[in-house]
C-alpha positions in Angstrom: -19.8 53.8 20.7 -22.2 51.2 22.2 -20.8 47.6 22.7 -22.9 44.4 22.8 -21.8 40.8 23.4 -22.9 38.2 20.8 -24.4 35.1 22.4 -23.2 32.8 19.6 -19.5 33.7 19.1 -19.0 35.4 22.5 -17.3 38.4 21.1 -18.1 42.0 22.2 -18.8 44.1 19.1 -20.1 47.5 18.0 -23.9 47.7 18.3 -24.0 48.6 14.5 -23.0 44.9 13.8 -26.3 43.8 15.4 -29.7 43.9 13.6 -32.4 45.9 15.4 -35.4 43.9 16.5 -38.6 44.5 14.6 -40.6 47.5 15.6 -37.9 48.6 18.1 -35.1 51.2 18.0 -33.7 50.2 21.3 -33.7 46.4 21.3 -31.3 44.3 19.1 -31.0 40.6 18.2 -28.8 38.6 20.6 -26.5 37.3 17.9 -24.4 39.5 15.6 -25.0 39.9 11.9 -22.1 37.5 11.0 -23.5 34.7 13.3 -27.1 35.2 12.1 -26.0 34.9 8.4 -24.0 31.7 9.2 -27.0 30.2 11.0 -29.3 31.2 8.2 -27.0 29.7 5.6 -26.8 26.5 7.6 -30.6 26.2 7.7 -30.9 26.9 4.0 -28.3 24.3 3.1 -30.0 21.7 5.2 -33.3 22.4 3.3 -31.7 22.5 -0.1 -29.1 19.7 -0.1 -29.5 18.7 -3.8 -29.1 22.3 -4.9 -26.1 22.9 -2.7 -24.4 19.7 -4.1 -25.0 20.9 -7.7 -23.7 24.4 -7.0 -20.6 23.0 -5.3 -19.9 20.6 -8.2 -20.3 23.4 -10.7 -17.9 25.6 -8.7 -15.3 22.9 -8.5 -15.4 22.2 -12.2 -15.1 25.9 -13.0 -12.2 26.5 -10.6 -10.5 23.1 -10.5 -7.0 24.4 -11.1 -7.2 27.2 -8.5 -8.7 24.7 -5.9 -6.0 22.1 -6.6 -3.2 24.7 -6.2 -4.8 26.0 -3.0 -5.2 22.5 -1.6 -1.6 21.6 -2.5 -0.2 24.7 -0.8 -2.3 24.1 2.3 -1.1 20.5 2.6 2.5 21.5 2.1 2.2 24.2 4.8 0.4 22.0 7.3 2.0 18.6 6.8 2.8 17.7 10.4 -0.6 18.9 11.7 -2.5 17.0 9.1 -0.5 13.8 9.7 -1.3 14.1 13.5 -5.0 14.8 12.8 -5.3 11.9 10.4 -3.7 9.5 12.9 -6.0 10.6 15.7 -9.1 10.4 13.5 -8.1 6.9 12.4 -7.6 5.7 16.0 -11.0 7.1 17.0 -12.9 5.8 13.9 -11.1 2.6 12.9 -14.2 0.7 11.9 -15.9 3.6 10.1 -12.7 4.3 8.1 -12.3 0.7 7.2 -15.9 0.4 5.9 -15.7 3.7 4.0 -12.3 2.7 2.4 -13.7 -0.7 1.3 -16.7 1.0 -0.2 -14.7 3.6 -2.1 -12.3 0.9 -3.4 -15.1 -1.3 -4.8 -16.8 1.7 -6.4 -13.5 2.9 -8.0 -11.7 -0.5 -8.4 -10.6 -0.2 -12.0 -9.3 3.4 -11.7 -7.4 2.6 -8.4 -5.8 -0.5 -9.8 -4.7 1.3 -13.0 -3.2 4.1 -11.0 -1.4 1.6 -8.7 0.0 -0.3 -11.7 1.3 2.9 -13.4 2.9 4.1 -10.2 4.5 0.6 -9.6 6.0 0.6 -13.1 7.4 4.1 -12.7 8.9 3.5 -9.3 9.7 -0.3 -9.5 13.2 -0.2 -8.1 12.5 2.2 -5.2 9.4 0.2 -4.1 11.3 -3.1 -4.3 14.1 -1.7 -2.1 11.7 -0.1 0.4 9.8 -3.4 0.6 12.9 -5.4 1.2 14.1 -3.1 4.0 10.7 -3.1 5.6 10.3 -6.9 5.4 13.8 -7.3 6.9 13.1 -5.1 9.8 9.6 -6.5 10.6 9.9 -10.2 9.5 8.7 -11.6 12.9 5.7 -9.2 13.1 4.8 -9.9 9.4 5.0 -13.7 10.0 2.6 -13.4 13.0 0.2 -11.1 11.2 0.2 -13.3 8.1 -0.5 -16.5 10.1 -3.3 -14.8 12.0 -4.9 -13.5 8.8 -4.7 -16.9 7.1 -6.3 -18.6 10.1 -9.1 -15.9 10.3 -9.8 -16.0 6.6 -9.2 -19.6 5.8 -12.4 -20.2 3.8 -12.2 -16.9 1.9 -8.6 -17.5 0.9 -9.5 -21.1 -0.2 -12.3 -19.7 -2.4 -10.1 -17.0 -3.8 -7.4 -19.5 -4.7 -9.9 -21.8 -6.4 -11.3 -18.9 -8.4 -7.8 -17.8 -9.4 -6.8 -21.3 -10.5 -10.0 -21.6 -12.7 -9.5 -18.2 -14.2 -5.8 -18.7 -15.0 -5.8 -22.5 -15.8 -3.6 -22.3 -19.0 -1.1 -19.9 -17.6 -0.6 -22.0 -14.4 -0.2 -25.2 -16.5 2.6 -23.6 -18.5 4.3 -22.3 -15.4 4.0 -25.7 -13.7 5.5 -27.5 -16.8 8.4 -25.0 -16.9 9.0 -25.5 -13.2 9.2 -29.3 -13.4 11.4 -29.1 -16.5 13.8 -26.9 -14.6 13.7 -29.2 -11.6 14.4 -32.2 -13.9 17.3 -30.4 -15.5 18.7 -29.5 -12.1 18.4 -33.1 -10.9 20.2 -34.4 -14.0 23.1 -32.0 -13.4 23.3 -33.0 -9.8 23.3 -36.7 -10.6 26.0 -36.2 -13.3 28.1 -34.3 -10.7 27.7 -37.0 -8.1 28.6 -39.7 -10.7 31.7 -37.7 -11.7 32.7 -37.3 -8.0 32.3 -41.1 -7.5 34.5 -41.8 -10.6 37.2 -39.3 -9.4 37.1 -40.9 -5.9 37.6 -44.3 -7.4 40.4 -43.0 -9.6 42.2 -41.4 -6.7 41.9 -44.4 -4.4 43.2 -46.8 -7.1 46.4 -44.7 -7.3 47.0 -44.2 -3.6 47.1 -46.0 -0.3 44.2 -43.9 1.1 40.7 -45.2 1.9 37.7 -43.4 0.2 36.6 -42.0 3.6 40.0 -40.4 4.2 40.1 -38.5 0.9 39.1 -34.8 1.4 36.5 -33.1 -0.9 39.1 -30.5 -1.9 41.3 -33.2 -3.5 38.3 -34.5 -5.5 37.6 -30.9 -6.7 41.2 -30.4 -7.6 41.3 -33.6 -9.6 38.1 -32.5 -11.4 39.7 -29.2 -12.4 42.8 -31.0 -13.6 40.7 -33.2 -15.8 38.8 -30.2 -17.2 42.1 -28.5 -18.1 43.3 -31.7 -19.8 40.1 -31.8 -21.8 40.5 -28.2 -22.9 44.1 -28.8 -24.0 43.1 -31.9 -25.9 40.6 -29.9 -28.1 
């Protein structure tokens, strides 16, 4: 059996796996049949890009389920290797990845937003807890990054805020009114509590030899509780 080394793949193979040169029974091509076919396919694909894309699309549509299952199995079997490769690729091509991701998002904005909303609704509690844990662990780093981003994108954020306020004018007005109503209610409660405390303080000092500054807060609170019990019993 004659052996010949392929100049493309570098493997030594049986001479039968090499095509004889034209008009010669002794001479053979330098590359094996497998490498020659690969090279020929590559040239054909480069010349017929549109046709190749159409064929690939048709194949994917016809074999979608089998392709998805094969891809899923491959990902499961090679998780750690894929993660490592993705990280290395991202480090080497940060700017390219960022531009490509932005382009993909704007082309598929509606679909991506819907998918994110659906996922968020289905996993609300898990996401909330994960976010809380992450924020707690990285609060200093988050604060620095947020500040740097705001300084870098000051004009853009200002424009975005203005657009949002114009688009959601009525909703913001309702929220603002509710907020101020709540604040007003809280202030009224606080003022009423302070008034009651002053009244109790006056009541205690009038029935004791202590000065107002000497009466502890606990005693005022106790007197308030006694008065509340008296009111309940009087009903």
